[in-house]
N, C-alpha and C positions, 0 to 999 in steps of 0.2 A: 775668205769664207770661214765662218766659225764652225768648228766641228760639233756635231750633235752627240749628245750622250745616247747610248743605246737604252731605250726604255721599252717596257712591255705594258700594254694596256690591260688593266684588270677592270672588272665590272662588279664590284661588291654591292650588296644591298644593305642599306642602313635604315634605321627607324627615321620617320619624318622629323621628329624632334631633334635627333642627332644631326640630320642634314641641315636643318635650320640653324642650329648652333654653329655648324661648320661654316655655313654661308656668312653668318654674322662675324665670326672670327676672321675669315678671309677678307671680308670687307674692311674690318677695323685695322688689320695688320698690313693689308696690301699684298698678301701672299696669295698664290694660286691654290686652288683646291688640291691639285696634284702635289704641290710642295708641302702643304700641311699634312696630307695623308702619308706621303713618303717619310717625312720626318717622324710622325707619330709611329708608323710601323717600324721604322728603324730603331727608335727608342724601345718599343715594346719587344721586338724580336731579338735585338742584338745587344742588350744591355746586361752582359754577364757581370760587369763590375758592380753594378747596383745590386744584382741578385747575390753576388758574393758578399757584399757589405751587409746585406740583410741577414744572410746566413751566419756571418761572423757575430753580428749583434745578437741574434737569437741564441747562438752558442754561449756568448757571455752571459746573457740573461739566464739561460739554463743553469750555468755554473753558480750564479748568484742565488738562484732558487734552491739549488742543492745545499749550498752553504747555509742559507736561511733555515732550511728544513733541519739540518744537522744542529744548528744553534738552538732551534726550538726544542728538538729532542733533548738536548743537554739541559735546557731550562726546565722542561717538564720533569726530567729525572731528578734534578736537584730539588725541585719543589716537592715532588713526591717523597723524597727522603726527608726533607724538612718537616713535612706534615706528620710523617711517622714518628720522628723524634719529638715533635711538639706534643703529640698525643701521649707518647710514652712518659714524658716528663711533666705533664700538666694534668693533674687529676681533676675530676669534676669539682665544681665549686659549690659549697653550701650557700643557700640563699642569704644567710646571715652575713657572710663575708663578701657578697657580690659587689656592693658599693666600693669597698676598699680595693678589691681586685680590679674593678673598672678604672678607678683613678690611677692605679699603678700601671695598668695597661696603656692608658692614654699617655702617661708620662714616658714610659718606655718606648712607645711608638713615636713620640715626638723626637726622642733621642735618636731613634733609628733613621727617621727622615733627615735629620741634621747630618748624620754620618753619611748617608747616601749622597746628599747634596754636596758635602765637602769632597767626597771621592770623585764625583762627576766633575766638579770645578777643577780639581787637581789633575784630571785626565786619567786617574787610576780606574781600573775596572775589574770585573770578575774574571775576564779572560787573561788579564795581567797576572792575577793570582794563580790561575790555572797553569800558566806557562812557568811561573816561578816554582810551582809545586811539581813540575816534571812532565807536564803535557807539552812536549816539544815537537812532535811529529806534525808537519804542516797539514797532512791529510786528516789527522785526528783532531787538530785544534781548530775550532770554529774561527771565522774571520770577523767577529763582531767589532773589534776596535775600529774598523772602517766605518761602521754605523755610528760611532760616537764622534761625529765631527761637528756637532752643534756647539755653538758658543753660548755663553751665559745669556739667557733671555730669548734664545731661539725656541720655536715651538717644534 
């Protein structure tokens, strides 16, 4: 004689559409309704490992968001300082000199773009410069080098 498991009968009410989906699933898999419901409830009620994995993932994402926020604050501060310096060292331009200034600006901007491209290709970056300048504390130093994993040609 095969020993029977101890089971308790429950009588849940479900939506008609859910009951129909359950019947189709049971017919296609060959499982009983009780087996499918028991498995689904077991997964739903007793899956602490999955819940823990989700919490760990959310914690990691939260730390990445904090680092991104810190990086953005650093960039905004650097940009603000740059704009102040730019305004301080570049007086307003007379309309007579405007064409010459535009050509010079285009040339200097092209040089700037080339420099940025060379630095990215070589793997150097702004955060490398910051670390060499003395920003060594891991809490204070943004983690942007992780973001620079693109190879040449990647978008």
